[in-house]
MARVEXDREN-796555 format. One line per 10 residues: their letters; for each residue y, z negated, x of C-alpha. Coordinates in steps of 0.25 Angstrom, whole numbers. Layout:
A = Y Z X  ... $
This chain:
MLIETLDTAR = 423 61 -245  421 59 -230  436 61 -226  442 53 -237  433 40 -234  435 40 -219  439 26 -214  450 29 -204  458 40 -197  448 38 -185 $
DLGRLKEILG = 436 42 -194  444 55 -199  447 59 -184  432 56 -181  428 65 -192  437 76 -188  431 75 -174  416 75 -179  419 87 -188  426 94 -176 $
VMVRHGFGDT = 414 92 -168  405 98 -179  414 110 -180  414 113 -165  399 112 -165  397 122 -176  397 114 -188  410 118 -194  403 124 -206  396 111 -210 $
VRRMGLADRL = 410 104 -209  416 114 -218  404 113 -228  406 98 -229  420 100 -232  425 91 -220  434 101 -214  443 102 -226  443 87 -229  447 84 -214 $
ERAGQALNWT = 458 94 -215  463 88 -228  463 74 -220  472 81 -209  461 83 -199  459 98 -197  446 102 -189  447 111 -177  439 124 -180  442 131 -167 $
HAADLARVEP = 429 128 -160  420 128 -172  411 139 -167  410 134 -153  395 130 -154  391 139 -165  380 146 -157  374 133 -153  361 128 -161  364 118 -172 $
PVQVRLALEE = 356 107 -166  364 109 -153  377 109 -160  374 96 -167  369 89 -154  382 93 -147  391 89 -159  384 75 -159  386 73 -144  401 77 -146 $
LGPAFVKFGQ = 403 67 -158  399 55 -150  390 42 -150  387 41 -165  384 56 -166  375 56 -154  367 44 -159  366 51 -172  360 63 -165  350 54 -158 $
ILAGRADLFG = 346 48 -171  344 62 -176  335 65 -164  324 56 -170  324 64 -184  314 74 -181  311 73 -196  325 79 -199  328 88 -188  320 99 -181 $
PEWIAEFEKL = 316 99 -166  329 107 -162  338 97 -168  330 85 -162  330 91 -148  346 92 -149  347 78 -154  339 72 -143  349 78 -133  359 68 -138 $
HSQVPAVPFD = 362 57 -129  371 45 -128  375 46 -114  390 45 -113  400 41 -103  400 26 -100  412 18 -105  420 13 -93  417 -2 -91  432 -6 -92 $
ALRPQLREDL = 431 -1 -107  418 -9 -109  424 -22 -103  432 -28 -114  420 -26 -124  410 -32 -114  420 -44 -111  421 -47 -126  405 -46 -128  402 -54 -116 $
GAEPEEVFAW = 413 -64 -116  417 -61 -102  418 -50 -92  404 -44 -89  405 -47 -74  406 -62 -78  394 -61 -88  385 -54 -79  382 -56 -64  383 -42 -62 $
FDTTPLAAAS = 388 -30 -71  388 -16 -68  400 -9 -74  394 5 -72  385 8 -84  370 10 -83  370 19 -95  380 24 -106  377 28 -120  385 31 -132 $
IAQVHRARLH = 385 17 -138  383 8 -126  382 8 -111  374 -1 -102  378 -8 -89  369 -16 -79  372 -31 -77  365 -43 -71  365 -57 -78  369 -70 -70 $
GGTEVVVKIR = 354 -73 -70  351 -60 -63  345 -52 -74  348 -38 -74  353 -33 -87  360 -21 -94  372 -23 -103  373 -13 -114  388 -12 -119  392 -5 -132 $
RPGIADTIHA = 403 5 -130  417 0 -135  421 6 -148  408 13 -150  404 5 -163  417 9 -170  415 24 -166  401 24 -171  404 17 -184  415 27 -187 $
DLRLLQRLAA = 406 39 -184  395 33 -192  405 32 -204  408 47 -202  393 51 -200  389 44 -213  400 51 -221  397 64 -215  382 63 -218  385 60 -233 $
LAEAELPALK = 395 72 -233  384 81 -226  373 77 -236  382 79 -248  388 93 -243  377 99 -235  364 99 -243  356 105 -231  358 91 -223  352 83 -234 $
PYRPQQLVRE = 338 83 -228  343 77 -216  348 65 -223  362 64 -216  366 51 -223  353 44 -220  353 49 -205  367 44 -203  363 30 -210  351 29 -201 $
FARSLRRELD = 359 33 -189  371 23 -192  361 11 -193  355 15 -180  368 17 -173  374 4 -178  362 -4 -173  363 3 -159  378 -2 -159  373 -16 -159 $
LAGECRQAER = 368 -19 -145  364 -33 -149  355 -27 -160  349 -18 -150  344 -30 -142  339 -37 -154  330 -25 -156  326 -25 -142  321 -39 -142  313 -37 -155 $
IAANMAEALP = 306 -26 -148  304 -34 -136  298 -45 -144  288 -35 -151  284 -30 -137  282 -44 -130  268 -47 -133  262 -34 -137  268 -25 -126  273 -34 -114 $
HIVIPRVHWA = 275 -21 -105  286 -17 -114  300 -22 -109  312 -24 -118  325 -28 -110  328 -43 -113  341 -45 -120  352 -55 -115  358 -60 -128  369 -68 -121 $
YTRERINVQD = 376 -55 -118  372 -46 -130  381 -43 -141  383 -31 -151  391 -23 -141  383 -27 -128  368 -31 -125  362 -36 -112  348 -33 -108  339 -34 -96 $
FIDGTPGGAL = 340 -22 -87  327 -14 -86  324 -9 -72  313 1 -74  310 16 -73  317 24 -84  309 31 -94  313 44 -89  310 42 -75  295 46 -76 $
AALTPEAGFN = 293 50 -62  295 36 -58  283 31 -66  273 33 -55  260 25 -52  266 21 -39  278 14 -46  267 7 -55  269 15 -67  258 20 -76 $
RRVLAQRGAQ = 264 31 -85  252 31 -95  253 16 -97  268 17 -99  266 28 -109  256 19 -117  265 7 -116  277 14 -121  269 20 -133  263 6 -137 $
AVIKMIVEDG = 277 0 -136  284 10 -146  272 11 -155  272 -5 -156  287 -5 -159  285 6 -170  272 3 -177  271 -12 -175  285 -18 -173  293 -8 -182 $
LFHADPHPGN = 304 -9 -171  305 1 -161  313 8 -150  318 20 -156  322 28 -144  312 26 -133  317 37 -124  315 37 -109  329 31 -107  325 19 -115 $
VFYLPGNRIA = 312 16 -107  310 10 -94  297 9 -86  294 -4 -79  284 -9 -68  271 -13 -74  271 -1 -84  281 -8 -93  291 -1 -102  305 -6 -105 $
FIDFGMVGRL = 312 -1 -118  328 -2 -118  339 2 -128  335 -3 -142  347 3 -148  339 12 -157  327 5 -163  318 9 -175  313 0 -186  301 2 -195 $
SQRRRDELLQ = 297 -7 -207  283 -12 -208  281 -2 -220  286 10 -211  277 5 -199  265 5 -209  269 20 -213  271 24 -198  257 18 -194  251 26 -205 $
LLLGLVEHQP = 258 39 -201  255 37 -186  240 34 -188  240 46 -198  245 55 -186  236 49 -175  223 48 -184  225 62 -191  227 56 -205  236 67 -212 $
QAVADVLLDW = 237 60 -225  242 47 -219  253 54 -212  257 62 -225  257 49 -233  266 42 -224  276 54 -223  275 55 -239  279 41 -240  291 43 -231 $
TGDAQGLNLG = 296 55 -237  290 55 -251  304 53 -258  310 66 -253  315 75 -263  308 89 -265  297 85 -255  284 93 -256  275 81 -254  262 90 -254 $
QLETEVEAFV = 267 99 -244  272 88 -234  259 81 -236  251 94 -233  260 97 -220  258 82 -215  243 83 -217  242 96 -210  250 91 -198  242 79 -196 $
DQYHGVPLAQ = 229 86 -198  232 96 -187  230 85 -177  216 81 -183  206 81 -172  217 81 -161  214 70 -151  223 58 -151  228 60 -137  233 74 -141 $
LSLGQMLADV = 242 69 -152  257 69 -150  261 58 -160  276 60 -157  274 75 -160  266 72 -173  278 63 -178  288 74 -174  279 84 -182  279 75 -194 $
SAILREHRLG = 294 74 -194  295 89 -193  286 90 -206  295 80 -213  307 88 -208  302 101 -214  301 94 -227  315 89 -226  310 75 -225  316 64 -216 $
LPPDLALLIK = 308 52 -210  313 38 -214  324 34 -204  316 23 -197  305 33 -194  313 44 -187  316 35 -175  302 31 -174  297 45 -173  307 48 -163 $
AFISLEGMGR = 302 36 -155  288 41 -156  291 54 -151  300 49 -139  289 39 -135  278 50 -135  287 58 -126  289 47 -116  274 44 -116  270 58 -113 $
NLDPGFHMAT = 281 59 -102  275 46 -96  260 51 -97  257 65 -102  244 60 -107  251 50 -116  247 51 -131  255 44 -141  244 45 -152  234 38 -143 $
ETLPVLQQVV = 243 27 -140  248 25 -154  234 25 -161  229 11 -155  243 5 -158  243 10 -173  229 5 -175  232 -8 -169  244 -9 -179  235 -5 -190 $
RHRYRPEALA = 225 -16 -187  236 -26 -186  242 -22 -199  229 -24 -206  224 -38 -200  221 -48 -210  233 -57 -207  242 -45 -207  237 -40 -221  238 -55 -226 $
GRAWTALRRV = 252 -55 -221  256 -42 -228  249 -47 -241  257 -60 -241  270 -52 -239  266 -43 -251  262 -55 -260  276 -62 -257  283 -49 -261  275 -48 -274 $
LATAEQLPDD = 278 -62 -277  293 -60 -274  293 -48 -283  285 -56 -294  296 -66 -293  307 -56 -296  299 -49 -307  304 -56 -319  318 -54 -315  316 -39 -312 $
LSRLLRNARR = 309 -37 -325  320 -44 -332  330 -35 -326  322 -23 -329  321 -27 -344  336 -30 -344  339 -16 -338  329 -9 -348  336 -16 -360  349 -11 -355 $
GHLQVGIELA = 344 3 -353  347 3 -338  332 4 -334  329 16 -325  315 21 -321  313 30 -309  299 36 -306  296 42 -292  283 49 -291  281 51 -276 $
HLKRVGDQID = 269 59 -271  266 63 -285  256 74 -281  248 65 -273  247 54 -283  244 65 -294  232 70 -285  227 56 -283  227 54 -298  220 67 -300 $
RSANRLAMAL = 209 63 -290  207 50 -296  206 56 -310  196 66 -306  187 55 -300  189 46 -312  184 58 -321  172 61 -311  168 46 -312  168 47 -327 $
VIASLIIGSS = 160 60 -327  150 53 -317  149 41 -326  147 50 -338  135 57 -331  129 44 -327  129 39 -341  125 52 -348  114 54 -338  109 40 -340 $
IVMTVKGGPT = 108 42 -355  101 56 -353  91 49 -344  86 40 -356  84 52 -365  69 57 -365  66 72 -365  73 84 -360  73 91 -346  70 83 -334 $
LFGLPAFGFL = 73 83 -319  65 75 -309  59 68 -320  72 64 -326  80 69 -338  87 82 -332  101 79 -338  101 65 -334  97 68 -320  108 79 -319 $
GFFGAVVCGL = 118 69 -324  115 59 -314  115 69 -303  129 74 -307  134 60 -308  129 57 -294  135 70 -288  149 67 -295  148 52 -290  146 57 -276 $
WLVRAIWRSS = 158 66 -277  166 55 -283  162 45 -272  166 56 -261  179 58 -268  182 44 -268  178 42 -254  186 53 -248  198 48 -255  196 34 -250 $
HHRDDD = 193 39 -236  206 48 -236  214 35 -240  208 27 -229  212 38 -219  226 38 -223 $
């Protein structure tokens, strides 16, 4: 039970506060249905139902957003994560989640000083040649101050709010327990996978609390960009002053991403070039490197002289495995090059284990969706909108994307919006296709193929080494009656269709062979009707064999051509 397993009286008080906010924002019925009100009262913590109907007339998405804002940093961050889950929530929900912001009143510097002194080993005025006690910006987890090193380098000092880690960890404990209870008591919430969402959120937020980890991610991305895209700037990290609760990076003196009016030719900016370079950078991060800035909104982007682009704030970073990148590559190429079967295959691989899924219907809808863009010029495609529409199809089937892909789609949509704001003629699909094709060529170079073959061979050899032990354990379990066999038939209909087609072709091949052999025998028999000077039945047999053979060759060619397109 949730209340019986709370760690401290503080957790119990926080739970009462959370439920009180839910009641005040119109979710009293949900609190009752989960049985939380009665359990809280038995623990001596009665809820105040006086204002339970205060926001009853407000639309549910607005109610949820207001409740999250009132509940504080962890819940605001949770809402921001949900803003990227277009595969789970409709447009009206996403629009409200996107209104959540982390701007909060700054912590007075006197309250920061003891923690700062502990992390730096001295007063900030001694460590830095100059330190501005007035914050440059303040958010829910940290706030930023400007400073200058003794060598003259202008820097920003990001300082984690004192006590925020304890507050967030306590809220995460409650969120995880509430999610488990909600999934058990409210079946309607199961398609939204509350426990999985909270686990994903908890991992992201714990990483964001580690300010040194943020810098390590920034340096990895900077190294990836150094040679290929030198016009992309990532602030340099000053590790001598960087800890878990504080980091120090170069100050970026540029034009903020939202100040588009300042990006004029007179100031030396080419907005089309900026849009292209921003797209190239994010596509490289996602498709080639597998490590990308997951929140490339205008507040995290600066434009510098020479049409350079600086990315800051790597607290939210997405990661993609090599396998996932290959699948994404197939999906994007399928969208851009109008290959509906390729898109459907990837989505079915991502969601094929869902219970009660109508695979045929999903495949048909995806094929119809992609096919509607057939013949549309590349420059008229909105790749971000296409990804959003794919998410909507999955949402209609109560399917969710793998967590590592939700951030990616959000990043793509944000990026395309920024590109169009910079240059109304910017087309994400046009910029994406050459990069995707280059990555494909790189993936299939002889040395790359040899490297993957060697890796696969090493895995096979390693597996072979373990095979005797595995077989021994298998036989031992079988003798003890502990052997269990599970069979999972994924995409059974498609497999059955393929088997039917193969069987039909095999039968046709046997018929052709029989016609050829029979006709050859008939040709040797004297007498009987003739056609063109040849035995009529033998001639007709050969003619039928030729027709059937042409049909068989055409069927095989179409099937092979279809696979190549995918």
